C-alpha positions, 0 to 999 in steps of 0.5 A: 386657794388653789381651787379658786384659782383653777375655777378662775382659769377654767372659767376664763378659758371657757369664756374665751372659747364661747366668745370666739365661737360666737364671733365666728358664727356672726362673721360666718352669717355676715359673710353669707348674707353679704359676701365679699367681692374681689375687685379685678381692676384694683386687686382689692377685696371689697368688704360690704357694710353687712359683713362689717356690722355682723363683725361688730355684733359678733364682737359685742355678743361674744364679749358679752356672753363669754364675759358673763359666763366667765364672771358667773362661773368664777364668781369674779368679774376679772375673768370676764374682763380677761375675755374682753381683753382677748377679743380686743387683742384679736380685733387689734391683730385683725386691724393691723393685718388688714389695714383697717381704718381708725374708726374700726380700730376704735370700735374694736376696743370700745365694743368689747369694753362696753359688752364686758361692762354690761356683762358685769352689771348683769352678772352682779344683779343675778343672785349667785348659786352654789 
């Protein structure tokens, strides 16, 4: 029992780490490909569409990879859903602090949930080892 719980916790933490590392990489790449521009007249930072798309891709890839890894390592789909919840929480925090529009908030919930659902479907089709 304790070994199973420890395995679940470690798999979840590693999955969250992997998810956020991949999101960071996607955001970094998006920022390099289409950097933000400071508008002197309005005093606002203009975020280009490329950076937004990179963030959405990062949310999906990070949630999928981190969730899949957590599900496979713990042999429990709940670990992957916790990873998706962490990504959703970070996305909602980002939306609240930056004042994102409603569609970005909605995508911040929908994209990680879809990725976790796909990760669960994929992890269930791969035969378990050990």
